[in-house]
C-alpha positions as CSV (number, residue, x, y, z in Angstrom):
1,M,0.0,0.0,0.0
2,V,1.2,3.4,-0.8
3,L,0.2,6.1,1.7
4,V,-0.6,9.6,0.5
5,D,0.8,12.7,2.1
6,D,-2.3,14.8,1.8
7,G,-4.7,12.5,3.5
8,I,-5.2,10.4,6.7
9,F,-5.4,6.7,6.2
10,L,-8.6,5.3,8.0
11,G,-8.7,1.8,6.9
12,A,-9.5,-0.4,3.9
13,S,-12.7,-1.5,2.1
14,G,-11.8,-2.9,-1.3
15,K,-9.4,0.1,-1.5
16,P,-7.7,2.4,1.0
17,E,-10.0,4.9,2.6
18,Y,-8.6,8.3,3.3
19,L,-9.7,11.6,5.0
20,A,-8.3,14.4,2.9
21,L,-6.5,17.0,4.9
22,K,-7.6,19.8,2.6
23,L,-11.3,19.0,3.3
24,A,-10.9,18.0,6.9
25,N,-12.1,21.4,8.2
26,R,-15.5,20.6,6.7
27,H,-16.2,18.8,10.0
28,G,-17.2,15.3,10.7
29,L,-19.2,12.8,12.6
30,V,-18.2,9.5,14.4
31,T,-21.2,7.4,15.7
32,G,-21.9,4.0,16.9
33,A,-23.2,2.1,19.8
34,T,-21.0,1.5,23.0
35,G,-18.2,-0.9,22.3
36,T,-18.3,-0.8,18.6
37,G,-14.9,1.0,18.2
38,K,-15.6,4.8,18.3
39,T,-12.7,5.5,20.6
40,V,-10.3,3.6,18.3
41,S,-11.5,5.6,15.4
42,L,-11.1,8.8,17.2
43,Q,-7.5,7.7,18.2
44,I,-6.3,6.8,14.8
45,M,-7.7,10.1,13.3
46,A,-5.9,12.0,16.1
47,E,-2.7,10.1,15.2
48,G,-3.1,10.9,11.6
49,F,-3.7,14.6,12.2
50,S,-0.7,14.7,14.5
51,N,1.5,13.1,11.9
52,A,0.4,15.7,9.4
53,G,1.4,18.5,11.8
54,V,-2.2,19.4,12.8
55,P,-2.8,20.0,16.6
56,V,-5.8,18.2,18.1
57,F,-8.1,18.7,21.0
58,C,-10.2,15.8,22.3
59,A,-11.9,14.8,25.6
60,D,-11.0,11.5,27.1
61,V,-14.4,10.5,28.8
62,K,-13.4,6.9,29.8
63,G,-9.6,7.2,30.3
64,D,-8.6,5.1,27.4
65,L,-7.6,7.8,25.0
66,S,-4.6,8.6,27.2
67,G,-2.8,5.7,25.6
68,I,-2.1,8.0,22.6
69,A,0.8,9.3,24.6
70,A,2.5,6.0,24.7
71,S,3.9,3.7,22.0
72,G,1.8,0.7,21.1
73,E,2.7,-2.9,21.7
74,E,2.9,-5.8,19.3
75,K,-0.2,-7.9,19.6
76,D,-1.4,-10.6,17.3
77,F,-4.7,-9.1,16.6
78,L,-3.3,-5.7,15.7
79,L,-0.8,-7.3,13.3
80,K,-3.5,-9.4,11.8
81,R,-5.7,-6.4,11.2
82,A,-2.8,-4.6,9.6
83,E,-2.0,-7.6,7.4
84,T,-5.7,-8.0,6.4
85,I,-6.0,-4.4,5.2
86,G,-2.6,-4.4,3.4
87,F,-1.1,-2.2,6.0
88,K,1.5,-4.6,7.5
89,D,4.7,-3.1,5.9
90,E,3.8,0.5,6.8
91,Y,2.6,-0.3,10.3
92,S,4.6,0.8,13.2
93,F,4.3,1.7,16.8
94,D,4.9,5.2,18.2
95,A,3.9,7.6,21.0
96,F,2.5,10.9,20.0
97,P,3.3,14.4,21.6
98,T,0.5,14.9,24.3
99,V,-0.5,17.5,26.7
100,F,-2.9,16.5,29.4
101,W,-5.6,19.0,30.7
102,D,-8.1,18.7,33.5
103,L,-10.7,21.2,34.8
104,F,-10.0,19.9,38.3
105,G,-6.1,20.0,38.0
106,E,-5.8,16.2,38.9
107,K,-4.9,14.3,35.7
108,G,-3.7,17.2,33.7
109,H,-2.8,20.8,33.9
110,P,-5.7,23.1,35.1
111,V,-8.0,24.6,32.5
112,R,-9.4,27.9,33.6
113,T,-11.3,30.8,32.3
114,T,-12.7,33.9,33.8
115,V,-16.3,34.6,34.6
116,S,-16.1,37.6,32.3
117,D,-14.7,35.5,29.4
118,M,-17.5,33.0,29.8
119,G,-20.1,35.7,29.4
120,P,-23.7,35.7,30.5
121,L,-25.2,33.5,27.8
122,L,-23.1,30.4,28.5
123,L,-23.2,31.0,32.2
124,A,-27.0,31.2,32.1
125,R,-27.0,27.9,30.2
126,L,-24.5,26.4,32.8
127,M,-26.8,27.3,35.7
128,E,-30.0,26.4,34.0
129,L,-31.4,29.9,34.5
130,N,-34.8,30.9,33.2
131,D,-35.3,33.9,31.0
132,T,-36.0,36.3,33.8
133,Q,-32.9,35.2,35.8
134,E,-30.8,35.4,32.6
135,G,-31.9,38.9,32.1
136,V,-30.8,39.8,35.7
137,L,-27.5,38.2,35.0
138,N,-27.1,40.3,31.9
139,V,-27.7,43.3,34.0
140,A,-25.1,42.3,36.4
141,F,-22.5,41.9,33.6
142,E,-23.6,45.3,32.1
143,L,-23.1,46.9,35.6
144,A,-19.5,45.2,35.9
145,D,-18.6,46.6,32.6
146,D,-20.0,50.1,33.3
147,E,-18.1,50.3,36.7
148,G,-14.9,48.8,35.7
149,L,-15.4,45.5,37.9
150,L,-13.3,42.5,36.9
151,L,-15.1,39.3,37.0
152,L,-12.5,36.6,37.3
153,D,-13.8,33.9,39.6
154,L,-17.0,32.8,41.3
155,K,-16.2,35.0,44.4
156,D,-16.4,38.0,42.1
157,L,-19.7,37.1,40.7
158,Q,-21.1,36.3,44.1
159,A,-20.0,39.8,45.3
160,L,-21.4,41.5,42.3
161,L,-24.8,39.8,42.7
162,A,-24.9,40.8,46.4
163,H,-24.0,44.3,45.2
164,V,-26.9,44.2,42.6
165,A,-29.3,43.1,45.2
166,E,-28.5,46.0,47.5
167,R,-29.0,48.4,44.5
168,A,-31.9,46.7,43.0
169,S,-34.3,49.7,43.1
170,E,-31.7,52.0,41.5
171,L,-30.6,49.5,38.9
172,S,-34.2,48.8,37.9
173,K,-34.5,52.3,36.8
174,L,-31.3,52.2,34.7
175,Y,-31.4,48.7,33.2
176,G,-34.9,47.4,33.6
177,N,-36.6,45.2,36.3
178,V,-34.1,43.7,38.8
179,S,-35.8,41.7,41.5
180,K,-34.0,40.5,44.7
181,A,-35.8,37.1,44.3
182,S,-34.2,36.5,40.9
183,V,-30.8,37.5,42.3
184,G,-31.3,35.1,45.1
185,A,-32.1,32.3,42.6
186,I,-28.9,33.0,40.7
187,Q,-26.9,32.8,43.9
188,R,-28.3,29.5,44.9
189,Q,-27.4,28.1,41.4
190,L,-23.9,29.4,41.9
191,L,-23.6,27.3,44.9
192,V,-24.6,24.3,42.9
193,L,-22.0,25.3,40.3
194,E,-19.3,25.5,43.0
195,R,-20.1,22.0,44.2
196,Q,-19.8,20.6,40.6
197,G,-16.2,22.1,40.3
198,G,-16.9,25.5,39.0
199,E,-14.7,27.0,41.6
200,E,-11.6,25.3,40.1
201,F,-12.7,26.1,36.6
202,F,-13.2,29.9,37.0
203,G,-10.1,31.9,37.8
204,E,-6.7,32.7,36.4
205,P,-4.4,32.1,34.6
206,A,-6.9,31.6,31.9
207,L,-6.4,29.3,29.0
208,D,-4.7,30.8,26.0
209,I,-6.1,29.0,23.0
210,R,-2.7,29.2,21.4
211,D,-1.4,26.7,23.9
212,L,-3.8,24.2,22.2
213,M,-2.2,24.9,18.8
214,R,1.3,23.7,19.5
215,V,3.6,21.7,17.2
216,S,6.4,19.5,18.5
217,R,10.0,19.9,17.6
218,D,9.6,17.2,15.0
219,G,6.9,18.9,13.3
220,R,3.9,16.8,14.6
221,G,0.8,18.4,16.0
222,V,0.3,18.1,19.8
223,V,-2.6,16.1,20.9
224,N,-4.3,17.9,23.8
225,V,-6.2,15.3,26.0
226,L,-8.9,16.6,28.4
227,A,-9.2,14.2,31.3
228,A,-13.1,14.1,31.4
229,D,-14.0,10.9,33.4
230,R,-14.7,12.9,36.6
231,L,-16.0,15.8,34.6
232,M,-18.8,13.6,33.1
233,N,-20.4,13.5,36.6
234,S,-21.3,17.3,35.8
235,P,-22.4,16.8,32.2
236,R,-23.7,20.4,31.9
237,L,-20.3,21.8,33.0
238,Y,-18.6,19.5,30.5
239,A,-20.8,20.6,27.6
240,T,-20.7,24.3,28.5
241,F,-16.9,24.1,28.8
242,L,-16.4,22.6,25.3
243,L,-18.9,25.0,23.9
244,W,-17.0,27.9,25.4
245,L,-13.8,26.5,24.0
246,L,-15.4,26.3,20.6
247,S,-16.5,29.9,21.0
248,E,-13.1,31.1,21.9
249,L,-11.6,29.5,18.8
250,F,-14.3,31.1,16.7
251,E,-13.8,34.6,18.1
252,E,-10.0,34.6,18.4
253,L,-8.7,32.8,15.3
254,P,-8.3,34.9,12.1
255,E,-10.0,34.0,8.8
256,V,-7.9,31.7,6.6
257,G,-10.4,30.4,4.1
258,D,-9.7,26.8,3.1
259,P,-6.1,25.9,4.1
260,E,-4.1,22.9,2.8
261,K,-4.7,21.3,6.2
262,P,-6.6,22.4,9.4
263,K,-5.0,24.8,12.0
264,L,-6.7,22.7,14.7
265,V,-9.1,19.7,14.8
266,F,-11.6,19.6,17.7
267,F,-13.3,16.3,18.8
268,F,-16.5,16.9,20.8
269,D,-17.1,13.5,22.5
270,E,-20.5,12.7,24.0
271,A,-22.0,15.3,21.8
272,H,-25.5,14.7,22.8
273,L,-24.8,16.6,26.1
274,L,-24.4,19.8,24.0
275,F,-27.7,19.6,22.5
276,D,-29.9,18.0,25.3
277,E,-32.5,20.6,26.5
278,A,-30.6,23.4,24.9
279,P,-32.9,26.3,24.1
280,R,-33.6,27.1,20.4
281,A,-31.7,30.4,20.6
282,L,-28.6,28.6,21.7
283,L,-28.8,25.9,19.0
284,E,-29.1,28.6,16.4
285,K,-25.9,30.1,17.6
286,V,-24.1,26.7,17.7
287,E,-25.1,26.1,14.2
288,Q,-23.8,29.4,13.1
289,V,-20.5,28.7,14.8
290,V,-20.1,25.3,13.3
291,R,-21.0,26.7,9.9
292,L,-18.5,29.6,10.0
293,I,-15.6,28.2,12.1
294,R,-14.2,26.2,9.1
295,S,-13.1,29.4,7.6
296,K,-10.9,29.8,10.7
297,G,-9.2,26.5,9.8
298,V,-10.9,24.5,12.6
299,G,-12.4,21.2,11.9
300,V,-15.1,20.0,14.5
301,Y,-15.8,16.4,14.7
302,F,-18.9,15.2,16.9
303,V,-18.6,11.9,18.5
304,T,-21.7,10.3,19.8
305,Q,-23.7,7.0,20.0
306,N,-26.7,8.0,17.9
307,P,-26.8,10.4,14.7
308,L,-30.1,11.5,16.1
309,D,-28.4,13.2,19.0
310,V,-27.1,15.9,16.5
311,P,-29.8,18.4,15.2
312,D,-30.4,18.2,11.4
313,T,-29.1,21.8,11.0
314,V,-25.7,20.8,12.4
315,L,-25.7,17.3,10.9
316,S,-26.1,18.6,7.4
317,Q,-22.7,20.4,7.8
318,L,-20.7,17.3,8.8
319,G,-19.3,16.0,5.5
320,N,-16.7,13.4,6.8
321,R,-18.4,10.4,8.4
322,V,-17.5,7.2,10.2
323,Q,-20.5,5.1,11.2
324,H,-20.0,2.1,13.6
325,A,-22.6,-0.4,14.2
326,L,-26.0,0.6,15.6
327,R,-28.5,-1.7,17.2
328,A,-32.1,-1.7,16.1
329,F,-33.9,-2.9,19.2
330,T,-36.4,0.0,19.8
331,P,-38.4,2.2,17.4
332,R,-36.0,5.0,18.1
333,D,-33.0,2.7,17.3
334,Q,-34.7,1.7,14.0
335,K,-35.3,5.4,13.2
336,A,-31.6,6.1,13.9
337,V,-30.5,3.3,11.6
338,R,-32.7,4.7,8.7
339,A,-31.6,8.2,9.3
340,A,-27.9,7.3,9.3
341,A,-28.3,5.2,6.1
342,E,-30.1,8.1,4.4
343,T,-27.4,10.6,5.1
344,F,-24.8,8.6,3.2
345,R,-24.1,8.8,-0.6
346,P,-25.7,5.5,-1.8
347,N,-23.6,2.5,-2.8
348,P,-25.5,0.3,-5.3
349,D,-23.5,-2.7,-4.1
350,L,-24.4,-2.1,-0.4
351,D,-27.6,-2.2,1.6
352,T,-26.6,0.5,4.0
353,E,-29.5,0.2,6.4
354,R,-28.9,-3.5,6.8
355,V,-25.1,-3.3,7.0
356,I,-25.2,-0.7,9.9
357,T,-26.7,-3.4,12.2
358,E,-24.4,-6.0,11.1
359,L,-21.0,-4.2,11.5
360,G,-18.4,-5.9,13.8
361,V,-16.2,-4.2,16.3
362,G,-13.7,-2.2,14.4
363,E,-15.7,-2.0,11.3
364,A,-17.5,1.1,10.0
365,L,-19.2,2.6,7.2
366,V,-17.0,5.4,5.9
367,S,-17.7,8.3,3.5
368,T,-15.4,11.3,3.3
369,L,-15.3,14.4,1.1
370,E,-13.5,14.1,-2.2
371,K,-12.6,16.8,-4.8
372,K,-14.9,19.8,-4.9
373,G,-16.4,18.7,-1.6
374,I,-18.5,15.8,-3.0
375,P,-19.0,12.9,-0.4
376,S,-17.5,9.7,-1.5
377,I,-19.8,6.6,-2.0
378,V,-20.1,4.9,1.4
379,Q,-18.0,1.9,1.9
380,R,-17.8,-0.9,4.4
381,T,-14.4,-0.4,5.9
382,L,-12.1,-2.2,8.3
383,I,-10.5,0.5,10.5
384,R,-6.8,0.4,10.7
385,P,-5.1,-0.4,14.1
386,P,-3.6,2.4,16.0
387,S,0.1,3.0,16.4
388,S,-0.1,4.2,20.0
389,R,-1.3,2.2,22.9
390,L,-4.7,0.7,23.2
391,G,-6.0,1.5,26.6
392,P,-4.8,4.0,29.3
393,I,-1.4,4.9,30.6
394,N,-0.7,4.5,34.3
395,D,-0.3,7.3,36.8
396,S,3.5,7.3,36.7
397,E,3.6,7.7,33.0
398,R,1.2,10.5,33.1
399,A,3.0,12.3,35.8
400,A,6.3,12.0,33.7
401,I,4.5,13.4,30.7
402,M,3.1,16.3,32.7
403,A,6.4,17.1,34.2
404,D,8.0,17.5,30.8
405,S,5.1,19.5,29.5
406,P,5.8,22.9,27.8
407,V,2.7,24.6,29.5
408,G,3.0,23.4,33.1
409,R,4.7,26.3,34.6
410,R,2.2,28.5,33.0
411,Y,-1.0,27.0,34.4
412,D,-0.2,24.9,37.4
413,E,-0.3,27.6,40.0
414,A,-3.5,29.6,40.4
415,V,-3.4,33.5,40.5
416,D,-5.8,35.6,42.5
417,R,-5.7,39.2,41.2
418,D,-7.4,42.2,42.6
419,S,-10.9,42.0,41.1
420,A,-14.6,42.7,41.9
421,H,-14.7,40.9,45.1
422,E,-11.9,42.9,46.6
423,V,-13.0,46.2,45.0
424,L,-16.5,45.8,46.4
425,A,-15.2,44.9,49.8
426,R,-13.1,48.0,50.0
427,R,-16.0,50.1,48.8
428,A,-18.1,48.6,51.6
429,Q,-15.3,49.3,54.2
430,E,-15.0,52.8,52.9
431,Q,-18.7,53.4,53.1
432,A,-18.7,52.0,56.7
433,R,-15.8,54.2,57.6
434,M,-17.4,57.5,56.3
435,E,-20.7,56.6,58.1
436,E,-19.0,56.0,61.3
437,Q,-17.0,59.3,60.8
438,Q,-20.2,61.2,60.2
439,R,-21.9,59.8,63.2
440,M,-18.9,60.7,65.4
441,Q,-18.9,64.2,64.0
442,E,-22.6,64.7,64.8
443,E,-22.1,63.4,68.3
444,A,-19.1,65.8,68.9
445,E,-21.2,68.7,67.6
446,R,-24.1,67.9,69.9
447,E,-21.8,67.8,72.9
448,R,-20.2,71.2,72.0
449,G,-23.6,72.8,71.4
450,R,-25.5,71.0,74.2
451,E,-28.4,71.1,71.9
452,P,-29.0,68.3,69.3
453,E,-31.4,70.3,67.1
454,T,-30.1,72.3,64.2
455,S,-32.2,74.4,61.9
456,R,-32.3,73.8,58.3
457,T,-30.3,76.8,57.6
458,G,-27.5,75.6,59.6
459,F,-28.0,78.0,62.7
460,R,-28.1,76.8,66.1
461,L,-31.1,77.8,68.4
462,P,-30.5,80.4,71.1
463,D,-29.7,79.2,74.6
464,F,-30.2,81.3,77.8
465,G,-27.0,82.3,79.5
466,R,-25.2,82.4,76.2
467,D,-24.7,84.5,73.3
468,D,-28.2,84.7,71.7
469,R,-26.9,85.6,68.2
470,P,-27.4,83.0,65.7
471,Q,-24.1,81.1,65.0
472,P,-23.4,79.6,61.5
473,A,-22.2,76.0,61.3
474,S,-18.4,75.9,61.7
475,R,-16.1,76.5,58.6
476,S,-14.4,73.2,59.4
477,S,-17.6,71.4,59.3
478,R,-18.7,72.9,56.0
479,S,-15.2,72.2,54.5
480,R,-15.4,68.6,55.6
481,S,-18.8,68.3,54.1
482,N,-17.5,69.7,50.9
483,R,-14.5,67.6,50.8
484,D,-16.7,64.4,51.3
485,S,-19.0,65.5,48.5
486,T,-16.1,66.2,46.3
487,F,-14.4,63.0,47.1
488,D,-17.8,61.1,46.3
489,A,-18.1,62.9,43.0
490,T,-14.5,62.2,42.2
491,V,-14.8,58.5,42.9
492,K,-18.0,58.0,41.0
493,S,-16.5,60.1,38.1
494,I,-13.5,58.0,37.9
495,A,-15.5,54.7,38.3
496,R,-17.9,55.9,35.5
497,S,-14.9,56.8,33.3
498,V,-13.1,53.5,33.8
499,G,-16.4,51.6,33.4
500,T,-17.2,53.5,30.2
501,Q,-13.7,52.8,28.7
502,L,-13.9,49.1,29.7
503,G,-17.4,48.9,28.3
504,R,-16.2,50.3,25.0
505,A,-13.3,47.8,25.0
506,L,-15.5,44.7,25.7
507,A,-17.2,43.3,22.6
508,R,-18.9,40.0,22.9
509,G,-19.2,37.5,20.1
510,I,-21.9,35.1,19.0
511,L,-21.9,32.9,22.2
512,G,-21.0,35.8,24.5
513,S,-17.3,35.4,24.9
514,I,-15.0,38.3,24.7
515,K,-13.6,39.2,21.3
516,R,-9.9,40.1,21.5
517,G,-8.3,39.2,18.2
518,F,-5.5,36.8,17.7
């Protein structure tokens, strides 16, 4: 067999089946029931992209994908598969450059973003807020932008929400109705989010997406593996994180049109979690991102058990497809089989609907884009064996890889900058100090005047045995009052100015993440 330089070898039907690099940014779909070989297909595709110099991001939901960082071992069934598909002479074992990530910082370098970067739209989705609560959250973000408050972690958001509750009446006049009940509901959802691991995810240093697009010294693309086995216990956090990452890529990467090969390939495993119970407005934005991100040189590959998990509007944009076996036990299963069969370009020599239910482990129906973006005729394909290890690496191997990682020093230590939580705490302390100072001043003046009452004009009432002439309030008292008023006005003016400048600087994209440029 002669391997081509501009394609990824997937396996063999009656002929070699390739995924063309030039069309790999047209996205793809890997589907099949549990245990039919989806993970291996994902693994060999990641290997192929890496060898072509294309960085990869993928989630490891079961732990098996971590084996891509270690060289495979000779096993009879692997060698037999290679021989069967005519791949024996070219088949070799190798480890691939890998960086491990983990939202919890346990099995990889911590992945963080700031609350402000996530934006109100995705946060509302993450916390399952209703429309009214989402509106209040938008008001909170608008207030933070206007007053120059940095929202970095969940402490900042909690402090901001408490601040919004205190000023609910005032803010309702400026931004629309803000009820304390809605603020309270958001605060309760924040507590749930903290228990799910959100406290570790939100903070600094925030992930720079350029660190996902590294190439090793030998020219291979780095495979970024997100440890997601624990994260899957919080499915909404998992789905929202991947959606945020997709949004960041879309907003930050420049337009490149159709490059000779992708700049990055993004595998979205357990894709049904993204679309489950998602509101229509969010689905429309996801569809828009998927449609447009290919011009940024990013290929998105959804991995899921059932093709019906992906909405038709998104499914229609996935040109490269690897379909493993589906079981037709229920009416929904049978519908999925028919839907999968109908999306392929027909093969007159193949009963696609029947074959989908008969595929063995490691077999798949494959259709990829050919010249001019036309799908190839679907073929029953025996998937090639991986060059890296089948199954997970052990803890010591993972620790060694992380110790040698190019990004460890940058992300392993958390940073807690001065932000909204600290700024609002200082404001509260300053307010309390000024109120206490005013109270002590009033008490001192009452003691000096022996009379607590003061007229509205600032004159003290006459007292027998004393000079009955009206006395004006002391110059020092007036100057202190003027200084306090001037100080308040100056502080408000500075805050308003900073907030306005920050508000002008912040521009949010389709999914609410901040647009910075690359």
